[in-house]
C-alpha positions in Angstrom: -3.2 -16.3 -35.9 -4.8 -13.2 -37.1 -6.0 -10.4 -34.8 -9.4 -11.2 -33.5 -8.3 -14.6 -32.5 -5.0 -12.8 -30.6 -7.7 -10.4 -28.8 -10.2 -13.2 -27.9 -6.6 -15.2 -26.5 -6.0 -12.1 -24.4 -9.1 -11.6 -22.9 -9.1 -15.0 -21.7 -5.2 -15.1 -20.3 -6.2 -11.4 -18.8 -9.8 -13.2 -17.0 -7.4 -16.1 -16.1 -5.1 -13.7 -14.4 -8.5 -12.1 -13.0 -8.9 -15.8 -10.7 -5.5 -15.4 -8.7 -4.8 -13.5 -5.7 -2.2 -11.6 -4.5 -0.9 -13.4 -0.9 -0.7 -10.2 0.9 -4.3 -8.0 -0.5 -7.3 -10.1 -1.2 -7.3 -8.4 -4.5 -6.7 -10.3 -7.8 -2.7 -9.4 -9.8 -4.6 -8.4 -12.2 -6.8 -5.6 -11.1 -3.4 -5.0 -8.5 -1.7 -3.1 -12.2 1.1 -6.6 -10.9 1.4 -7.5 -15.2 2.6 -5.1 -16.9 3.0 -6.8 -20.7 1.0 -9.4 -22.3 1.7 -11.0 -25.4 1.4 -13.6 -27.8 3.7 -14.8 -30.6 3.5 -17.1 -33.4 3.9 -20.4 -31.8 1.3 -19.7 -29.2 3.4 -18.7 -26.4 2.3 -15.7 -23.7 4.5 -13.7 -23.2 4.0 -12.4 -19.6 5.8 -10.1 -17.6 4.9 -8.7 -14.1 5.9 -7.7 -10.9 4.9 -8.4 -7.0 3.7 -6.0 -4.6 7.5 -6.3 -2.5 10.7 -7.8 -4.4 10.9 -10.0 -0.8 7.3 -11.5 -1.2 7.2 -15.0 0.3 4.9 -17.0 -2.2 7.2 -15.8 -5.6 7.3 -19.1 -6.5 3.6 -20.5 -6.0 2.8 -16.6 -8.2 4.3 -17.8 -10.8 4.2 -21.2 -11.0 0.0 -20.6 -10.8 0.3 -17.5 -13.5 2.2 -20.2 -16.1 -0.1 -23.3 -15.0 -3.0 -21.4 -15.6 -1.8 -19.3 -18.5 -1.2 -22.7 -20.6 -3.6 -24.3 -20.1 -5.6 -21.5 -22.0 -7.2 -22.9 -25.2 -4.9 -21.6 -27.6 -2.1 -20.8 -25.6 1.6 -23.6 -25.8 3.1 -22.1 -23.1 4.0 -19.1 -21.3 6.8 -17.5 -20.6 6.9 -15.1 -17.1 9.2 -12.7 -16.6 9.7 -10.9 -13.2 10.7 -6.8 -12.9 11.1 -4.8 -10.3 11.6 -2.3 -13.3 9.3 0.6 -12.1 8.7 -0.4 -8.9 4.2 -0.4 -7.6 2.9 1.2 -6.3 -0.8 1.7 -5.4 -1.3 3.9 -8.4 -1.3 0.4 -10.1 -4.7 -0.3 -9.2 -7.7 -0.3 -11.1 -10.6 1.0 -9.9 -12.3 -2.3 -8.8 -9.4 -2.6 -6.2 -9.5 1.0 -5.2 -13.0 -0.1 -4.1 -12.3 -3.3 -3.1 -10.1 -1.8 -0.6 -11.2 1.3 0.6 -9.2 3.9 -1.4 -11.8 5.9 -3.4 
C-alpha cells in the first residue's frame, strides 16, 4: 500500500468515525477528540487508539463494537484493532473547533 492510498484510507476512517456519536454528548467521537491515533499496517489492519469522555462510560462496549465494526467494513481495511486508553485523560481542550461551536463553547 503506497502513501497516497494509506492517506485515502485514513481519510475514509475519519469520515466513518464522524458518524459515531458519544452517548453522553451530541458530538461525533472524532470531533470530540476521542481518537488519539489511527495507523494502518501492511496487512490492512487499522490500529486505532481512542479514549472515552469518562472512564466509567456505561456505553463503552457498544461504542467499541460500533467503531470496530464500521472501520473493519471500510474498503481497503481487513480488520480493526482498537485500544482504549485513559492516558492522557480526555478533557475539553481536545474538542475540534466544530465540536466547540456545536456545544456553544466558542
